[in-house]
C-alpha positions in Angstrom: 0.0 0.0 0.0 1.3 3.4 -0.9 2.4 6.1 1.5 -0.5 7.8 3.2 -3.3 6.4 1.0 -5.1 5.5 4.2 -6.5 8.4 6.2 -8.6 7.8 9.2 -10.7 10.4 11.2 -12.1 9.5 14.7 -15.2 11.4 15.7 -17.0 12.0 19.0 -19.2 14.8 20.2 -16.8 17.5 21.4 -13.4 16.0 20.3 -11.8 16.3 23.8 -12.3 12.8 25.3 -13.0 9.8 23.2 -11.9 10.8 19.7 -8.4 12.2 20.8 -7.9 9.0 22.9 -8.9 7.0 19.8 -6.5 9.0 17.6 -3.6 8.4 20.0 -4.4 4.8 20.6 -4.7 4.2 16.9 -1.4 6.0 16.2 0.4 3.6 18.6 -1.4 0.6 17.2 -0.6 1.6 13.6 3.1 1.8 14.5 3.0 -1.7 16.1 1.2 -3.0 13.0 3.7 -1.4 10.6 0.8 0.6 9.1 1.4 3.8 7.0 -1.5 6.0 7.8 -2.6 9.6 8.4 -5.0 10.1 11.3 -6.9 12.9 13.0 -9.9 13.4 15.2 -12.9 15.8 15.2 -16.2 16.5 17.0 -19.7 16.7 15.6 -20.4 19.7 17.9 -18.6 23.0 18.2 -18.3 23.2 22.0 -14.6 22.8 22.4 -13.0 24.1 19.1 -9.4 25.1 19.7 -9.1 23.4 23.1 -6.7 20.6 24.0 -8.1 17.2 25.2 -9.7 16.9 28.7 -6.9 16.7 31.3 -8.3 13.3 32.3 -8.1 12.0 28.7 -4.5 13.3 28.5 -3.5 11.6 31.8 -5.2 8.3 30.9 -3.5 8.2 27.5 -0.1 9.1 29.1 -0.5 6.3 31.7 -0.8 4.0 28.7 2.3 5.4 27.0 0.5 7.6 24.5 0.8 11.4 24.2 -2.3 13.4 23.1 -1.7 16.6 25.0 -0.7 18.4 21.7 -4.0 17.7 20.0 -6.4 20.5 19.4 -10.2 20.0 19.1 -12.0 20.9 15.9 -15.3 20.3 14.3 -15.9 17.9 11.4 -16.0 19.8 8.0 -17.4 19.0 4.6 -13.8 18.5 3.3 -13.3 15.6 5.8 -15.8 13.5 3.8 -13.4 13.6 0.8 -10.0 13.9 2.5 -10.3 10.9 4.8 -10.8 7.3 3.5 -12.5 6.3 6.8 -14.5 8.3 9.4 -14.9 6.3 12.6 -17.7 7.3 15.1 -17.6 6.6 18.8 -21.4 5.9 19.2 -24.7 5.8 17.3 -25.5 9.4 18.0 -22.3 10.6 16.5 -22.7 8.1 13.6 -26.1 9.7 12.9 -24.6 13.2 13.2 -21.8 12.3 10.7 -24.3 10.8 8.2 -26.5 13.8 8.5 -23.6 16.1 7.6 -22.3 13.8 4.8 -22.4 15.2 1.3 -24.2 13.0 -1.2 -21.0 12.3 -3.1 -18.8 11.7 0.0 -16.0 9.2 -0.6 -15.2 8.3 3.1 -16.4 5.0 4.5 -18.3 5.8 7.8 -18.3 3.2 10.5 -18.7 2.6 14.3 -15.4 2.1 16.2 -16.5 -0.9 18.2 -17.6 -2.7 15.1 -13.9 -3.5 14.7 -14.3 -6.1 17.5 -16.5 -9.1 16.6 -17.9 -9.4 20.1 -18.7 -5.7 20.5 -20.5 -4.8 17.2 -22.9 -2.0 17.6 -21.7 -1.1 21.1 -21.0 2.6 21.9 -17.9 3.9 23.5 -19.6 5.7 26.3 -18.7 9.4 26.9 -16.6 9.6 30.1 -16.8 13.4 30.4 -19.1 13.3 33.5 -17.4 10.2 34.9 -14.4 9.6 37.1 -10.8 8.5 36.4 -12.0 4.8 36.6 -14.4 5.4 33.7 -11.7 7.1 31.6 -9.5 4.0 32.2 -12.3 1.7 31.2 -13.1 3.7 28.1 -9.4 3.7 27.2 -9.2 -0.1 27.4 -12.2 -0.4 25.1 -10.8 2.1 22.6 -7.3 0.5 22.7 -8.7 -2.9 22.0 -10.8 -1.6 19.1 -8.1 0.5 17.6 -5.6 -2.4 17.9 -8.0 -4.6 15.9 -8.6 -1.8 13.4 -4.9 -1.3 12.7 -4.4 -5.0 12.3 -7.3 -5.2 9.8 -6.1 -2.2 7.9 -2.6 -3.7 7.7 -4.2 -6.8 6.1 -6.9 -5.3 4.0 -5.7 -1.8 3.3 -7.9 1.1 2.1 -10.7 -1.2 1.0 -11.5 -2.2 4.6 -15.2 -1.9 5.4 -16.2 -2.5 9.0 
C-alpha cells in the first residue's frame, strides 16, 4: 500500500475525550502493525473548538504510554468527507450526526469504532466526560482494543476495509 493512502478520522461529540484518545491509541497501534497512515480526530459539535483534550483524557493516554496533549479540538468539516478514507464514530448518535452532515458524493467510509471487534459490534464507546478516572480508564481499554483490531485489519486489507 502506498504512503498515506489510508486516512482515518475519529469522531465523537466534542473532540476532547473519546476521539483524541482513539486517535492516540490508533497511532500507537498503527506503528505496532507497521501501518502507514494519516490520522486525525474531530467532533460533531462546536463546544470545544481550539481546546486541548480533557486533562483526564491526556492523563489516561499518558498512563498508557500515548501522548495526546498536543492535539487541538476541531469540528468535522465538509472536506473531511473527501480527505479521509474512513470516518470512525464513537457511538450511534455521532454516527447519525456524521451521516446527517455527509455530502451525497462523499467518498469516506463511515463506521462505528466498536464494530472493529467481533464481540462488540454496535456497542457505543460511552462518553466519560461526566465520569471519574476509573471510567476514563475503562473507556481507554475499550478504545485501545478496538483501535488495535482496526490497525491490524487495515494492515491486512488496506484502504478497502469496510467495518
